Residue frames as a rotation matrix with the C-alpha (Angstrom) as fourth column:
MET 1
0.588 0.809 0.000 0.00
0.809 -0.588 0.000 0.00
0.000 0.000 -1.000 0.00
ARG 2
-0.565 -0.779 0.271 1.46
0.785 -0.609 -0.112 3.36
0.252 0.149 0.956 -0.98
ILE 3
0.662 0.739 -0.130 0.22
0.738 -0.610 0.290 6.38
0.135 -0.288 -0.948 0.94
GLU 4
-0.096 -0.738 0.668 1.99
0.517 -0.611 -0.600 9.70
0.851 0.287 0.440 0.48
GLU 5
-0.769 -0.077 0.634 0.37
-0.419 -0.689 -0.592 11.55
0.483 -0.721 0.498 3.37
TYR 6
-0.145 0.674 -0.724 -1.64
0.503 0.680 0.533 9.97
0.852 -0.288 -0.438 6.17
GLU 7
-0.887 -0.059 0.458 -3.40
-0.327 -0.618 -0.715 11.85
0.325 -0.784 0.529 8.94
PHE 8
-0.187 0.819 -0.542 -6.07
0.438 0.563 0.700 10.52
0.879 -0.107 -0.465 11.28
GLU 9
-0.906 0.006 0.423 -7.96
-0.358 -0.542 -0.760 12.34
0.225 -0.840 0.494 14.01
GLU 10
-0.086 0.897 -0.433 -10.81
0.180 0.441 0.879 10.96
0.980 -0.002 -0.199 16.07
GLU 11
-0.111 0.120 0.987 -12.35
-0.891 -0.451 -0.045 11.80
0.439 -0.884 0.157 19.41
LYS 12
-0.120 0.021 -0.993 -11.98
0.214 0.977 -0.005 9.03
0.970 -0.213 -0.121 21.98
THR 13
0.919 0.315 0.238 -12.75
-0.193 -0.169 0.967 8.57
0.345 -0.934 -0.095 25.66
LEU 14
0.193 -0.883 0.429 -9.78
-0.981 -0.166 0.099 8.33
-0.016 -0.440 -0.898 28.02
SER 15
0.207 -0.059 0.977 -10.31
-0.333 0.934 0.127 4.57
-0.920 -0.352 0.174 28.27
ASN 16
0.917 0.166 0.362 -10.45
0.272 0.402 -0.874 4.15
-0.290 0.901 0.323 24.46
LEU 17
0.697 -0.717 0.008 -7.31
-0.575 -0.565 -0.592 6.24
0.429 0.408 -0.806 24.07
ALA 18
0.070 -0.670 0.739 -5.50
-0.889 0.294 0.351 4.16
-0.453 -0.682 -0.575 26.69
ASP 19
0.515 0.192 0.835 -6.51
0.066 0.963 -0.263 0.96
-0.855 0.191 0.483 24.87
LEU 20
0.985 -0.149 0.087 -5.20
0.070 -0.116 -0.991 2.34
0.157 0.982 -0.104 21.57
LEU 21
0.418 -0.881 0.222 -1.87
-0.855 -0.464 -0.230 3.38
0.305 -0.094 -0.948 23.11
VAL 22
0.108 -0.333 0.937 -1.44
-0.601 0.729 0.328 -0.02
-0.792 -0.598 -0.122 24.80
GLU 23
0.786 0.244 0.568 -2.17
0.260 0.703 -0.662 -1.76
-0.561 0.668 0.489 21.48
ILE 24
0.849 -0.528 0.006 0.40
-0.271 -0.444 -0.854 0.42
0.454 0.723 -0.520 19.69
ALA 25
0.198 -0.800 0.566 2.95
-0.974 -0.098 0.203 -0.23
-0.106 -0.592 -0.799 22.47
GLU 26
0.345 -0.019 0.939 2.44
-0.213 0.972 0.098 -4.01
-0.914 -0.233 0.331 22.17
GLN 27
0.954 0.013 0.298 2.93
0.284 0.272 -0.920 -3.86
-0.092 0.962 0.256 18.39
ILE 28
0.598 -0.790 0.138 6.13
-0.645 -0.576 -0.502 -1.81
0.475 0.211 -0.854 18.80
ARG 29
0.154 -0.535 0.831 7.42
-0.826 0.392 0.405 -4.27
-0.542 -0.749 -0.381 21.43
ALA 30
0.646 0.134 0.752 6.79
0.181 0.930 -0.321 -7.17
-0.742 0.343 0.576 19.00
GLY 31
-0.114 -0.859 -0.499 8.86
-0.245 -0.462 0.852 -5.23
-0.963 0.219 -0.158 16.46
GLU 32
-0.386 -0.017 0.922 7.36
0.744 0.586 0.322 -6.51
-0.546 0.810 -0.213 13.20
LYS 33
-0.636 0.270 0.723 4.88
0.476 -0.600 0.643 -3.93
0.607 0.753 0.253 11.98
LEU 34
-0.824 0.442 -0.354 2.56
0.046 -0.571 -0.820 -1.20
-0.564 -0.692 0.450 13.20
ALA 35
-0.584 0.721 0.373 -1.08
0.713 0.235 0.661 -1.65
0.389 0.652 -0.651 12.13
LEU 36
-0.854 0.256 -0.452 -3.10
0.066 -0.809 -0.584 1.57
-0.515 -0.529 0.674 12.35
PRO 37
0.057 0.952 0.299 -6.74
0.693 0.178 -0.698 2.32
-0.719 0.247 -0.650 11.48
MET 38
-0.611 -0.147 0.778 -7.42
0.738 -0.461 0.493 4.08
0.286 0.875 0.390 8.21
PRO 39
-0.945 0.328 0.016 -9.23
-0.320 -0.908 -0.271 7.44
-0.074 -0.261 0.962 8.29
THR 40
-0.439 0.849 0.293 -12.95
-0.202 0.225 -0.953 7.20
-0.875 -0.478 0.073 8.99
LEU 41
0.377 0.668 -0.642 -14.01
-0.757 -0.177 -0.629 7.47
-0.534 0.723 0.439 5.34
LYS 42
-0.004 -0.431 -0.902 -11.76
-0.789 0.556 -0.262 4.56
0.614 0.711 -0.342 4.28
GLU 43
0.904 0.354 0.238 -12.01
-0.426 0.727 0.538 0.98
0.017 -0.588 0.809 5.47
GLY 44
0.675 -0.636 -0.373 -9.17
0.400 0.741 -0.540 -1.23
0.620 0.215 0.754 6.58
ILE 45
0.789 -0.528 -0.315 -5.83
0.187 -0.283 0.941 -0.65
-0.586 -0.801 -0.124 8.22
ILE 46
0.696 -0.705 -0.138 -2.45
-0.474 -0.306 -0.826 0.65
0.540 0.640 -0.546 7.19
GLU 47
0.880 -0.469 -0.069 0.50
0.407 0.671 0.620 -1.61
-0.244 -0.574 0.782 8.03
ILE 48
0.713 -0.693 0.111 3.89
-0.575 -0.668 -0.472 0.04
0.401 0.273 -0.874 8.49
PRO 49
0.543 -0.584 -0.603 7.07
0.543 0.792 -0.279 -2.05
0.641 -0.176 0.747 8.90
LEU 50
0.978 -0.197 0.071 9.02
-0.174 -0.572 0.801 -1.14
-0.117 -0.796 -0.594 12.03
GLY 51
0.394 -0.916 -0.080 12.77
0.495 0.285 -0.821 -0.69
0.774 0.284 0.566 12.36
GLU 52
0.759 -0.223 -0.612 15.34
0.537 -0.316 0.782 0.55
-0.368 -0.922 -0.120 14.85
PRO 53
-0.803 0.097 -0.588 16.44
0.559 -0.221 -0.799 2.94
-0.207 -0.971 0.123 16.17
ILE 54
0.164 0.916 0.365 13.21
0.893 -0.296 0.340 4.87
0.420 0.270 -0.866 16.68
GLU 55
-0.896 -0.351 0.272 13.48
0.244 -0.901 -0.359 8.63
0.371 -0.255 0.893 17.01
THR 56
-0.025 0.916 -0.400 10.84
0.989 0.079 0.121 10.06
0.143 -0.393 -0.908 19.32
GLY 57
-0.906 -0.195 0.376 9.42
0.164 -0.980 -0.114 13.52
0.390 -0.042 0.920 19.73
ILE 58
-0.062 0.897 -0.438 6.69
0.997 0.031 -0.076 15.11
-0.055 -0.441 -0.896 21.80
GLU 59
-0.848 -0.115 0.517 5.25
0.218 -0.965 0.144 18.55
0.482 0.235 0.844 21.08
VAL 60
-0.218 0.773 -0.596 2.85
0.943 0.010 -0.332 20.28
-0.251 -0.634 -0.731 23.47
THR 61
-0.786 0.087 0.612 0.79
0.206 -0.897 0.391 23.28
0.583 0.434 0.687 22.37
ILE 62
-0.473 0.635 -0.611 -1.43
0.784 -0.013 -0.621 25.05
-0.402 -0.772 -0.492 24.89
ARG 63
-0.682 0.384 0.622 -4.27
0.266 -0.662 0.701 27.10
0.681 0.643 0.349 23.45
ARG 64
-0.624 0.495 0.605 -7.17
-0.727 -0.651 -0.217 28.93
0.286 -0.576 0.766 25.07
HIS 65
0.327 0.895 0.303 -9.61
-0.941 0.338 0.015 25.99
-0.089 -0.290 0.953 24.88
PHE 66
0.970 0.004 -0.241 -7.44
-0.064 0.968 -0.241 23.00
0.233 0.250 0.940 23.95
ILE 67
0.177 -0.957 0.229 -4.15
-0.719 0.033 0.694 21.36
-0.672 -0.288 -0.682 24.77
HIS 68
0.866 0.026 -0.500 -2.54
-0.422 0.574 -0.702 19.48
0.268 0.819 0.508 21.88
VAL 69
0.134 -0.840 0.526 0.04
-0.578 0.365 0.730 16.75
-0.805 -0.401 -0.436 22.51
ASP 70
0.796 0.052 -0.603 1.62
-0.580 0.353 -0.734 15.37
0.174 0.934 0.311 19.33
PHE 71
0.346 -0.682 0.645 3.77
-0.178 0.627 0.758 12.24
-0.921 -0.377 0.095 19.44
ALA 72
0.647 -0.216 -0.731 6.20
-0.753 -0.030 -0.657 11.68
0.120 0.976 -0.182 16.57
LEU 73
0.393 -0.544 0.741 8.00
-0.043 0.794 0.606 8.41
-0.918 -0.270 0.289 15.87
ALA 74
0.707 -0.211 -0.675 10.53
-0.707 -0.186 -0.682 7.98
0.018 0.960 -0.280 13.06
TRP 75
0.219 -0.679 0.701 12.73
-0.105 0.698 0.709 5.12
-0.970 -0.228 0.081 11.88
LYS 76
-0.524 -0.515 -0.678 14.69
-0.722 -0.153 0.675 4.28
-0.451 0.843 -0.291 8.77
ARG 77
0.641 0.714 -0.282 12.95
-0.743 0.485 -0.461 2.39
-0.192 0.505 0.841 6.00
ARG 78
0.230 -0.518 0.824 14.23
0.051 0.852 0.521 -1.08
-0.972 -0.078 0.222 5.32
GLU 79
-0.560 -0.602 -0.569 16.22
-0.500 -0.302 0.812 -1.39
-0.660 0.739 -0.132 2.11
ASN 80
-0.945 0.175 0.278 13.94
0.313 0.730 0.608 -4.03
-0.097 0.661 -0.744 0.58
GLU 81
-0.098 0.950 -0.297 10.78
0.467 -0.220 -0.856 -1.89
-0.879 -0.223 -0.422 0.91
GLU 82
0.036 0.215 0.976 9.11
0.981 -0.195 0.007 -0.40
0.192 0.957 -0.218 -2.13
ALA 83
-0.861 -0.384 -0.335 9.71
0.440 -0.892 -0.108 3.31
-0.257 -0.241 0.936 -2.60
């Protein structure tokens, strides 16, 4: 699957968010691939092969009515992946 730009936002309860983060953490610990839900208007999942090392970043933006916390993960693509 080739996706140039992928962005997904959805409102979740705290419990639903915790479940999603635990699921992502378990997939990262297994180290094979990261399976994420497609945007609401598309069905299925996107599977991304994992690699090491993983660069991490956290950005916090405080606004008048919202606080945004963005997590960024980055790793090198494997050489045998399609471009």
